[in-house]
C-alpha positions as CSV (number, residue, x, y, z in Angstrom):
1,M,104.9,84.3,131.7
2,T,107.1,87.3,132.3
3,T,107.5,90.2,129.9
4,G,110.9,88.9,128.9
5,D,109.3,85.7,127.7
6,K,106.9,87.4,125.3
7,A,107.5,88.3,121.7
8,K,107.9,92.0,120.7
9,R,105.8,93.5,118.0
10,A,106.9,96.0,115.3
11,T,105.6,97.2,112.0
12,V,107.8,96.0,109.1
13,A,107.7,97.9,105.8
14,I,108.0,95.7,102.7
15,G,107.7,98.2,99.9
16,P,104.2,99.5,100.0
17,L,103.1,96.9,102.5
18,S,103.2,97.2,106.3
19,V,103.1,93.9,108.2
20,D,103.3,93.1,111.9
21,G,106.6,91.5,112.7
22,F,107.4,89.7,115.9
23,Q,110.8,89.2,117.6
24,M,111.0,86.2,119.8
25,P,112.9,86.3,123.1
26,D,115.7,84.3,121.4
27,G,116.0,87.1,118.8
28,S,114.4,85.1,115.9
29,Y,111.6,86.6,113.8
30,R,108.1,85.5,113.1
31,M,105.0,86.8,111.3
32,S,101.4,85.9,112.2
33,I,99.6,83.3,110.1
34,T,97.1,86.0,109.3
35,G,99.8,88.4,108.2
36,I,101.5,86.0,105.9
37,A,98.2,85.3,104.1
38,E,97.1,89.0,104.0
39,A,100.4,90.1,102.5
40,I,99.7,88.2,99.3
41,G,95.9,88.6,99.2
42,T,94.8,85.1,100.4
43,S,93.0,83.8,103.4
44,Q,94.3,82.6,106.8
45,Q,92.7,79.2,106.1
46,N,94.8,78.9,103.0
47,A,97.9,79.5,105.0
48,S,96.7,77.0,107.7
49,N,96.1,74.4,105.1
50,F,99.6,74.9,103.7
51,L,101.1,74.4,107.1
52,R,99.4,71.0,107.3
53,S,100.0,70.0,103.7
54,N,102.3,67.6,101.9
55,A,103.4,70.5,99.8
56,L,105.3,72.0,102.8
57,K,106.8,68.6,103.6
58,A,107.9,68.3,99.9
59,L,109.6,71.7,100.1
60,Q,111.6,70.8,103.2
61,T,114.9,69.1,102.5
62,S,115.5,65.8,104.3
63,G,116.5,66.2,107.9
64,Y,115.2,69.7,108.0
65,T,111.9,70.0,109.9
66,P,111.4,73.5,111.2
67,Q,108.6,74.3,113.6
68,T,105.9,75.5,111.2
69,S,103.8,77.5,113.7
70,E,103.3,78.1,117.4
71,Q,101.1,80.0,119.7
72,I,103.0,82.9,121.2
73,E,102.3,85.6,123.6
74,V,103.0,89.1,122.5
75,E,103.9,92.1,124.8
76,S,100.7,94.0,125.4
77,E,100.7,97.7,124.5
78,G,97.2,98.8,125.5
79,Q,95.6,95.9,123.6
80,I,92.4,94.4,124.8
81,R,92.2,90.9,126.1
82,G,92.5,88.2,123.5
83,Q,94.8,90.1,121.2
84,T,98.1,89.2,122.9
85,R,98.4,85.7,121.5
86,I,99.0,84.9,117.8
87,T,99.8,81.9,115.7
88,A,103.4,82.7,114.7
89,V,105.2,81.4,111.6
90,P,109.0,81.5,111.1
91,L,110.3,83.6,108.2
92,D,111.5,80.5,106.2
93,I,108.1,79.0,106.3
94,T,106.5,82.4,105.4
95,F,108.7,82.5,102.3
96,A,108.0,78.9,101.4
97,F,104.3,79.7,101.6
98,W,104.7,82.7,99.3
99,L,106.7,80.6,96.9
100,Y,104.1,77.9,96.9
101,Q,101.4,80.5,96.2
102,C,103.5,81.6,93.2
103,S,103.4,78.1,91.9
104,R,99.6,78.1,92.3
105,G,99.3,81.3,90.2
106,N,98.9,83.9,92.9
107,R,100.1,87.0,91.1
108,Q,100.3,89.1,94.3
109,A,102.7,86.4,95.8
110,Y,104.7,86.4,92.6
111,N,105.1,90.1,92.5
112,L,106.2,90.2,96.2
113,V,108.7,87.3,95.8
114,A,110.1,88.7,92.6
115,A,110.6,92.2,94.1
116,L,112.2,90.8,97.3
117,G,114.5,88.5,95.3
118,L,115.7,91.4,93.2
119,E,116.2,93.5,96.3
120,T,118.3,90.8,97.8
121,L,120.5,90.5,94.7
122,E,120.8,94.3,94.5
123,R,121.9,94.5,98.2
124,R,124.8,92.2,97.4
125,F,125.8,94.3,94.4
126,D,125.5,97.5,96.4
127,A,127.8,95.9,99.1
128,A,130.3,94.9,96.4
129,F,130.4,98.4,94.9
130,G,130.2,100.3,98.1
131,V,126.7,101.8,97.4
132,E,124.7,102.8,100.4
133,R,120.9,103.3,100.4
134,S,118.6,104.1,103.2
135,E,115.8,101.7,104.1
136,S,113.2,104.3,102.9
137,D,115.0,104.4,99.5
138,R,114.9,100.6,99.4
139,N,111.2,100.5,100.2
140,A,110.5,103.1,97.6
141,L,112.4,101.0,95.0
142,L,110.5,97.9,96.2
143,A,107.2,99.6,95.8
144,Q,108.2,100.8,92.3
145,R,109.3,97.3,91.3
146,L,106.0,95.8,92.6
147,Q,104.1,98.2,90.3
148,Q,106.4,97.4,87.4
149,T,106.0,93.7,87.9
150,E,102.2,94.1,88.0
151,A,102.3,96.1,84.7
152,Y,104.5,93.4,83.1
153,L,102.2,90.6,84.2
154,S,99.2,92.5,82.9
155,A,100.9,92.9,79.5
156,L,101.8,89.2,79.5
157,G,98.3,88.2,80.5
158,E,96.9,90.1,77.6
159,A,99.4,88.6,75.2
160,Y,98.5,85.1,76.4
161,A,94.8,85.5,76.8
162,E,93.9,84.2,73.3
163,P,95.8,80.9,73.7
164,D,94.2,80.5,77.2
165,E,90.8,81.0,75.7
166,L,91.6,78.4,72.9
167,R,92.7,75.9,75.6
168,E,89.5,76.4,77.4
169,Q,87.5,75.9,74.2
170,V,89.4,72.7,73.4
171,A,88.8,71.4,77.0
172,R,85.1,72.1,76.7
173,L,84.9,70.3,73.3
174,E,86.8,67.3,74.8
175,Q,84.4,67.2,77.7
176,Q,81.4,67.2,75.2
177,L,82.9,64.3,73.3
178,H,83.5,62.4,76.6
179,D,79.8,63.1,77.6
180,A,78.7,61.7,74.2
181,G,80.7,58.5,74.9
182,L,83.5,59.2,72.5
183,E,87.2,59.5,73.1
184,P,88.5,62.8,71.6
185,W,91.9,61.6,70.5
186,Q,91.0,58.1,69.2
187,L,90.0,57.1,65.8
188,P,86.4,56.0,65.4
189,P,85.9,52.2,65.8
190,N,85.4,51.6,62.0
191,E,88.7,53.3,61.1
192,R,91.1,51.5,63.5
């Protein structure tokens, strides 16, 4: 494989995060499977499972079947042997994984997706009103929004902690009734 056939690596700033990004010879972008997982505080195995899951298939619209991952060779910049190949994931699948993780309650994924969504919307408004911002300003705003979202979620978590505890208590009581041979939401046999 020639150097022109290899992907190029660059560090991509996403607010306070720095991730490795890869540009394919055709100009498209990828992230490593490890990178997509680490960006939201989960494991590479979790990302691998998602790529093989029915959840990904359900997220894909009919007729749309992107390549979910591929082994690619990356241009070597003084790297040792074995570090020049990665499992690459296209950006649309990366974002689908992050969305899926949001639905599974991953707060770090939710924070990232919410901040990126707001930035995308704001970029369109900036364009409409002729506002220009540097990438460093946008990253600073993104970092600030990630902190704000975390603070909002913490406040919400505290507000909803009591109902969650009550749901857990009800679930435990239901299980105790099941274990005793009773159905929790049925009348006793002599009252039917």
